[in-house]
C-alpha positions, 0 to 999 in steps of 0.5 A: 221488903218482907222477904229481905227481912226474913232472909236477914233474920235467917242469915243472922241465925245461920251465922250464929250457928256457923259461929258455934260450929266454928268455935276453936277452929284455929286448931291444926288440920290433924285435929282429932274428930269432934263429933259434937262440932261435926253434928253442929256443922251438919245442922248448919249445912241443912239450915244454910241449904234451905236458906240458899234455896229460899234466897236464890229461888234456884233450888239447893246450892250446887256445891258446899263452897257456893254456900260459903264466903269469898274474900272481897264479895259483899253482895252474896251472889249464888256462887258466894252466898255467905251462909257458912264460913270458909272452914266449913265451905272447904269441907274440912272442919272439926277433924271431919271431912264434909261431903256435899252433893247436889242432886241433878237439875230438874226441868226448870234448872233448879236443884231439888235434892242434896245429900251431905255427909261428915266422916272423920278425917281419920276413922277410929272405932266408935267415932260417929259419921253423919248423913243428911239430905233435903229432908233435914233428918240427920242419920249416923253410923259408927261403922267405917263406911259412908253413912246413908239414908238407911242408917238410924236417925240422930235421936237414937244416938246414945251420946245424945240421950 
């Protein structure tokens, strides 16, 4: 019973973060990049990935969509965990494209690693792209390229100081 209570508290926390990330989402698909919302979404992905791992005991989610909600699904199986909303699960939100990649399955069939990126849908100079992985460390770049584990950590981002 304790694990269900922990899962419920984590789910509530994740849904609150997801709601913050989803604020004002009713904008068009061509919305300008919003780096602060994208950062919130990357944090939501990290929290949801950890919750998924703890809940289903099969490692991290195989896809971003599997962490999302699915219409008519109330029991939250591993294919529709209900940890993130449908907008983020689609990979497009806040003027960003979110790319989630699960690592290879290990001997017991679980997924031990993942990476996630947020890149502006329409890049322009100075707009931040984000990278994270199972470490939970968020990294960033303003270059017109995919961010990587070699980029600086989020605590060095000037806008956040």
